C-alpha positions as CSV (number, residue, x, y, z in Angstrom):
1,X,205.6,79.7,119.7
2,X,206.8,82.5,117.2
3,X,203.0,82.8,116.7
4,X,202.9,83.7,120.1
5,X,205.8,85.4,120.4
6,X,203.8,87.7,116.7
7,X,201.2,88.2,119.8
8,X,203.2,90.1,122.2
9,X,203.6,93.8,121.7
10,X,206.9,95.3,120.7
11,X,208.9,97.4,123.5
12,X,210.0,100.9,121.7
13,X,213.6,100.8,119.8
14,X,216.5,100.8,122.7
15,X,218.6,102.8,120.2
16,X,217.8,106.7,120.8
17,X,220.7,108.3,118.9
18,X,221.3,108.8,115.1
19,X,224.1,107.5,112.6
20,X,225.5,111.6,112.7
21,X,225.7,111.6,116.3
22,X,227.7,108.4,116.3
23,X,229.9,109.7,113.5
24,X,230.4,113.1,115.0
25,X,231.7,111.6,118.4
26,X,233.7,109.1,116.4
27,X,235.7,111.9,114.9
28,X,235.6,113.9,117.9
29,X,237.4,110.9,119.8
30,X,240.0,110.5,116.6
31,X,240.7,114.5,116.6
32,X,240.9,114.0,120.8
33,X,238.5,116.8,121.7
34,X,237.3,114.8,123.5
35,X,237.6,111.0,125.3
36,X,235.4,108.3,124.1
37,X,233.4,108.3,127.8
38,X,233.2,112.3,127.6
39,X,232.2,111.4,123.8
40,X,229.3,108.9,124.7
41,X,228.1,110.7,127.4
42,X,227.5,113.9,125.0
43,X,226.8,112.6,122.3
44,X,224.0,110.1,124.1
45,X,225.5,106.9,122.8
46,X,227.0,104.0,125.0
47,X,230.2,103.7,125.8
48,X,230.5,100.2,124.6
49,X,229.0,100.8,121.2
50,X,231.1,104.0,120.4
51,X,234.1,101.9,121.4
52,X,233.1,99.1,119.2
53,X,232.6,101.2,116.5
54,X,235.7,103.0,117.2
55,X,237.9,99.6,116.9
56,X,236.1,98.6,114.1
57,X,236.4,102.0,112.1
58,X,239.7,102.8,110.8
59,X,238.9,106.6,110.2
60,X,238.6,105.9,106.3
61,X,235.5,103.2,105.9
62,X,231.8,104.6,106.2
63,X,230.4,104.4,109.7
64,X,227.0,101.7,109.8
65,X,224.5,101.1,112.8
66,X,223.8,97.8,113.6
67,X,220.6,95.7,113.6
68,X,219.0,95.4,117.9
69,X,218.4,92.3,118.8
70,X,219.0,88.5,116.8
71,X,220.3,88.7,113.8
72,X,218.0,87.5,111.2
73,X,218.6,83.7,109.6
74,X,219.4,85.3,106.0
75,X,221.0,88.0,107.4
76,X,220.2,91.5,105.6
77,X,222.2,91.8,102.6
78,X,220.3,88.0,101.9
79,X,217.1,89.8,102.6
80,X,217.2,93.3,100.7
81,X,217.9,91.1,97.6
82,X,214.8,88.7,98.4
83,X,212.8,92.2,99.0
84,X,214.2,93.0,95.3
85,X,213.7,89.9,93.8
86,X,209.6,90.1,95.2
87,X,209.1,93.6,94.0
88,X,210.1,92.9,90.6
89,X,208.2,90.2,90.7
90,X,205.3,91.7,90.9
91,X,205.6,94.3,88.2
92,X,206.0,91.5,85.9
93,X,202.7,90.9,87.1
94,X,204.2,86.9,88.8
95,X,203.4,88.1,92.3
96,X,204.7,85.5,94.7
97,X,202.1,83.9,97.4
98,X,203.0,82.9,101.1
99,X,203.7,79.3,100.2
100,X,205.9,80.7,97.0
101,X,208.1,82.6,99.8
102,X,208.4,79.9,102.3
103,X,209.9,78.0,99.3
104,X,212.4,80.2,97.9
105,X,213.7,81.4,101.5
106,X,214.2,77.5,101.6
107,X,216.0,77.1,98.7
108,X,218.1,80.4,99.8
109,X,219.3,78.2,102.5
110,X,220.0,75.7,100.6
111,X,222.2,77.1,97.6
112,X,224.3,79.7,100.0
113,X,224.1,77.0,102.9
114,X,223.5,79.1,105.7
115,X,223.0,77.1,108.2
116,X,218.4,77.6,108.7
117,X,215.4,75.6,111.3
118,X,213.4,75.5,108.4
119,X,211.7,72.2,108.0
120,X,213.5,69.7,105.6
121,X,210.6,67.6,104.4
122,X,208.5,70.3,102.9
123,X,211.3,72.2,101.8
124,X,209.8,75.3,102.9
125,X,210.5,78.6,105.8
126,X,208.0,78.5,108.2
127,X,204.9,80.4,108.8
128,X,206.6,82.3,111.6
129,X,209.9,83.0,109.9
130,X,207.5,84.9,107.0
131,X,205.4,86.8,109.9
132,X,208.5,88.2,111.1
133,X,210.4,88.7,107.3
134,X,206.6,90.8,106.4
135,X,206.8,92.5,109.5
136,X,211.4,93.7,109.2
137,X,210.1,95.0,105.4
138,X,206.6,96.0,105.6
139,X,207.0,99.7,104.3
140,X,208.6,97.8,101.0
141,X,205.7,94.8,100.9
142,X,202.7,93.4,101.9
143,X,200.6,90.5,101.5
144,X,198.0,91.3,99.3
145,X,195.0,88.6,97.5
146,X,195.9,88.8,93.4
147,X,193.7,89.6,90.7
148,X,193.3,87.5,88.2
149,X,194.8,88.6,84.7
150,X,195.3,86.5,81.7
151,X,198.4,86.3,79.9
152,X,196.9,87.2,77.1
153,X,195.4,90.9,78.6
154,X,198.8,91.8,79.9
155,X,200.6,91.4,76.7
156,X,197.7,93.1,75.3
157,X,197.6,96.1,77.5
158,X,200.5,98.2,75.8
159,X,200.6,101.7,74.3
160,X,200.3,100.4,70.9
161,X,197.7,98.3,71.7
162,X,195.2,101.1,73.8
163,X,196.4,103.0,71.5
164,X,194.9,101.8,68.4
165,X,191.3,100.9,70.3
166,X,190.9,104.8,71.1
167,X,191.3,105.5,67.3
168,X,188.5,102.8,66.5
169,X,186.3,103.6,69.1
170,X,186.9,107.4,67.9
171,X,186.4,106.6,63.9
172,X,182.8,104.8,65.1
173,X,181.5,107.9,67.1
174,X,182.0,110.1,64.6
175,X,180.2,107.4,61.8
176,X,177.4,106.5,63.4
177,X,177.3,109.4,66.2
178,X,175.6,106.9,69.3
179,X,173.9,108.6,71.5
180,X,174.6,108.5,75.1
181,X,171.8,105.7,76.0
182,X,173.3,104.0,74.1
183,X,176.5,102.9,75.2
184,X,177.0,100.7,77.4
185,X,180.3,99.9,79.2
186,X,179.6,96.0,79.4
187,X,182.1,93.0,80.1
188,X,182.2,90.5,76.8
189,X,181.1,87.4,79.2
190,X,177.4,86.6,79.6
191,X,176.5,88.5,76.3
192,X,173.9,86.5,74.4
193,X,172.2,87.9,70.7
194,X,169.0,87.9,72.4
195,X,170.0,91.5,74.7
196,X,170.5,93.6,71.2
197,X,167.5,91.9,69.5
198,X,164.9,95.5,71.5
């Protein structure tokens, strides 16, 4: 069902006003410069939206835009934390797969006692949820094929190790004066002793 919904092109966003417009409208109504109706027409904000924000906002707290459409299963705060976790894991060379993300979402719902429609037998969220989650956060995360990197290579790729390597290479160049046609860039695999007996 969700797969079919994803194929439908999205409509343009309904909200045509900005947070600054909403704050200015609330300010004008509170200062009694305009009525709620006048402010809604002047700033292009629906009257019901303006009245709701006037009721919720006591004048000291900051105004925040609410998301349009259905509420997400995890909620905006938990989703932001999940995105932050995914980015952090990627920086630590432990990028998560789609399956890991599905299981992680399920575990979050169970731990925080959030009602969810996820599969309890597989203990994972569905593919449709992952697609919508990635679409909501496409500016921060994306799906890519992970490159195979060994733990030894990750741990060895530090500034001290790289500096030591280049100092050794510079020393060898000075000692033996290698001509350019004797310098090769090759991987350590698949090289036998015969290749160097020419």
